C-alpha positions in Angstrom: 10.1 299.9 24.8 9.5 296.2 26.0 6.3 296.1 23.7 8.1 297.5 20.8 10.9 295.0 21.0 8.7 292.0 21.3 7.0 293.5 18.1 10.2 293.7 16.5 11.0 289.9 17.1 7.9 289.0 15.7 8.0 290.8 12.5 11.5 289.3 12.3 10.5 285.8 12.7 7.7 286.1 10.2 8.8 283.9 7.0 6.7 283.9 3.7 5.6 280.6 2.3 8.2 280.8 -0.1 10.5 280.8 2.7 9.0 277.6 4.3 9.0 275.8 0.6 13.0 276.6 0.7 13.5 275.1 4.1 11.4 271.8 3.4 13.4 271.7 -0.1 16.7 271.8 2.2 15.3 269.1 4.7 14.4 267.0 1.9 17.6 267.1 0.3 19.4 266.4 3.6 17.1 263.6 4.3 17.7 262.0 0.7 21.4 262.1 1.3 20.9 260.2 4.6 18.8 257.5 3.1 21.3 257.1 0.1 24.4 256.9 2.8 22.4 254.3 4.6 21.4 252.1 1.7 24.8 252.5 0.2 26.7 251.3 3.3 24.3 248.4 3.8 24.9 247.4 -0.1 28.7 247.7 0.4 28.3 245.2 3.5 26.4 242.8 1.2 28.8 243.2 -1.7 31.7 242.5 0.9 30.4 239.6 2.2 29.5 238.1 -1.3 32.9 238.6 -2.3 34.2 237.1 0.8 31.8 234.2 0.3 33.2 233.5 -3.5 36.9 233.5 -2.0 35.7 230.9 0.5 33.6 228.9 -2.1 36.6 228.9 -4.6 39.4 227.7 -2.0 36.6 224.9 -0.7 36.6 224.0 -4.5 40.5 223.9 -4.3 40.4 221.8 -1.2 37.5 219.6 -2.7 40.1 218.6 -5.4 42.9 218.0 -3.0 40.7 215.9 -1.4 39.3 214.1 -4.1 43.1 213.0 -5.0 43.7 211.9 -1.3 40.7 209.8 -1.6 41.6 208.2 -4.8 45.3 208.0 -4.0 45.7 207.9 0.0 49.7 207.2 -0.6 49.5 211.0 -1.9 48.9 212.2 1.6 52.6 212.0 1.9 52.8 215.3 0.1 51.1 217.0 3.1 52.7 215.0 6.0 55.6 212.8 5.3 55.0 210.6 8.4 51.3 210.1 7.9 49.8 207.4 5.8 46.0 207.7 5.3 43.4 204.9 4.7 40.9 205.7 2.1 38.4 205.5 5.1 40.2 208.1 6.9 40.9 210.4 3.8 36.9 210.2 3.2 36.1 211.2 6.6 38.6 213.9 6.6 36.6 215.0 3.1 33.2 214.8 5.0 34.3 216.8 7.9 35.6 219.2 5.6 32.2 219.8 3.8 30.2 220.0 7.4 33.0 222.7 8.2 32.2 224.5 5.1 28.4 224.2 5.8 29.1 225.5 9.5 31.1 228.4 8.4 28.5 229.2 5.9 25.8 229.2 8.7 28.1 231.6 11.1 28.3 234.0 8.0 24.4 234.1 7.6 24.3 232.5 4.0 22.6 229.4 5.1 19.1 229.9 6.5 17.5 228.3 9.5 15.7 225.7 7.8 18.8 224.7 5.7 21.0 224.6 8.4 18.7 222.3 10.6 18.9 219.8 7.6 22.7 220.0 7.7 22.4 219.5 11.4 20.6 216.5 11.1 22.6 215.2 8.5 25.8 215.6 10.4 24.1 214.1 13.5 22.9 211.0 11.5 26.4 210.8 10.0 28.1 210.7 13.4 25.7 208.4 15.2 25.4 205.5 12.2 28.9 205.6 10.6 32.4 205.6 12.0 33.2 209.4 11.3 33.0 209.9 15.0 36.0 207.5 15.4 37.9 209.4 13.3 37.1 212.8 14.8 38.4 211.6 17.8 41.8 211.0 16.5 43.6 214.0 17.6 45.3 214.7 14.5 41.7 215.0 12.6 40.2 217.2 15.3 42.8 219.8 15.5 42.7 220.5 11.6 39.4 222.2 12.3 38.7 225.8 13.5 37.7 225.9 17.2 34.1 226.9 17.0 33.7 224.0 14.4 35.4 221.5 17.1 33.1 222.9 19.7 30.0 222.5 17.5 31.1 218.9 16.9 31.9 218.1 20.6 29.3 220.0 22.4 26.3 219.5 20.2 26.7 216.8 17.7 28.6 214.0 20.1 26.5 215.2 23.1 23.1 214.9 21.2 24.1 211.2 20.0 25.1 210.6 23.6 21.7 211.6 24.9 20.2 209.4 22.2 22.3 206.2 22.9 21.2 206.6 26.4 17.3 206.7 25.8 
């Protein structure tokens, strides 16, 4: 009886070549759907990143226009803060810091590549070491206008690097 049961199982599991093709076709369809799902999710993430980058770029452009007004007419800063008057140098320093912060945020989002970012780091470091922008940065009101991660980058990387260069 055991032998007949084994023979029945063996005959039940035998598949024709057509059955194998049907199974392979089903597996191929499922694999194709999985690959399509993977790449469509990846593309959606990129699209989301591009939309967000365009929004940030648009906001930066608007900030750029406001800063141009502030540099050309520092007395217009009264619109943003009645108690603050800003010198043209301070307005220019804040504008430069905004440009640096924008580059920093684009680096964080992965839009700036490594070599481009290193160029920005060298530029920022050079401006902080040669110019008076560090004096404006140390003004507590200027520093607190920026994102804490950007503040940390300037304080811990740029200013520390410049201090080490001065010591040498």
